[in-house]
N, C-alpha and C positions, 0 to 999 in steps of 0.2 A: 429577571434574566430571561432571555429569549430561548429559542430551541437549540442554539449553538453555545458551546462553552469556550470562551477565549483562552488561548494558550500563549502566554508571553514569551516562552522559550521552548520551541518545538523539540530541540535535542534533549533538554532536561525532562520534558514530558514523556518522550518515547523511551528513555533509558530503562532497561530492565527486560522482563519476560512477559509475553502476552499469549493467551490462548487465541487461536485463529479458526474461524469457520468461514469458508468462501463458497458461494454458489456460482456456477458458470452456466450460462444459458445462451443458446443460439436461438434468437427470436424467430428466425426464418424457418428452421426445422422443428423447433420445440425441444430439441435435445438439451438435456440438463446433466450437469456433473456437480461434484462437490469436493472440497478440500478441507481436511481437518488436521491441525497440527499446532506448532508453536512458532513464535517469532521472538528472537532475542536481539536486543540492541546493546552491544558491548562497546565501551569506550575505545577509541582509536587514539594514537599518539598526537594526532593533529587537531584534537578538539572535536572531532566528529564521532560518529557511531558506525559500527559494523553491524548491519542488519542480516541475520541469518534465519531463514524460514525453512522448516522441515515438517513433513507429515505425509499423509496419504491422499492421493487424488483419485477419485472414482469417476470414470467417464464411460458411458454406455455399459455400465455394469462391471467394468474391469478396474480393479484397484491397483495402483502403482505408487511406489514411493516417489516423492517429489520434494525438491528443495531449490532454494535460490539465495543468492547473497547480493546485497546492495551496500553502497557506502552513502551515509547521510553526513554531509560535510557542512560546516558553518556557511550560511547563505550570505547574500550581499547586504542584507539589513540585519540588525541585531534580532536574535530570536527566531530567525528563519533558517531553512536548510536548502542545500544544493544536493539533490539526490542523483547518484551516479551508479551505473552498473559496476559489477565487480572489476571489470577491466578498465574502468575510468571513463568510459563514454558517458556523456550526459543523458539523464533520463528526464527529470523534471525538477522544478523548484517547489518549495513547500513553505507556505506562510500561514500558520494557524492562529495568528494574533486576534482574528475575529471569530475563531472557532470553525471557519469554513474556508476552503480554498479550491480553486479550479485550476487544472493543469492539462496541457496538451503534450503529447509525444508522438511525432510522426515516426512510423516504422515502415520503411519501404513505401508502398503505395497506400498503406493502411494508416488510420489515425486513431490513437488512443486518447480519449478525453476522460480525465479523472476528476471526481468530486470527492473531497476529503471533508468529513464533518466530525466534530468532537462533541460528545453528549455530556461527559463529565470527566472527573479525574481518572476514571478507570475504564472508559468505553469510548471507542472511536470507530469510524467506518470509512471505507473507500468504495466507490462505485466507478469502475472503468467501463466505458462504452467504447467498443472497438468496431470500427467500420471501414470497409474498403473491399477491394477485389479478393483478398485472401481470407479475410475474417469478418464475422458478424457475431459479436459476443457481448454479453453484459456480465461483468464480473463484480459481485458484491461481496465484500469482506468485512466481517465484524471482528473487532479486537477487544478482548477483555483482559485487563491486567491480572497477572498471577501474583498472589500475595503470599 
């Protein structure tokens, strides 16, 4: 087995609760922040999952509550997902059948480029590199399944 763990059905894999640790780094200024919390993926009536993340984000020494909600819907191919914002706008596709996926999301003049990797049944990671006139960030998130 290589460094990535193939996932035949991304929605089945993600279902449940995960502990989340995220680092946020601005490579230009060296400023760093962190998020710690939980993410739950609950079933939706349409076969998808409702993703809800909540926790604490610390940036420049200031801690604030933070949360977000996404919708992970069945994708175009079996075992894949179509990820959307809570209001239904498209975010990115997700195909972990090889254990690794790259996705882009344009946001105004900035570009979010995501890399998703699965290590095993209970560990996966996302790395979003954000570049453009408004933002320059690297967001690295590690997920560990809660048992």
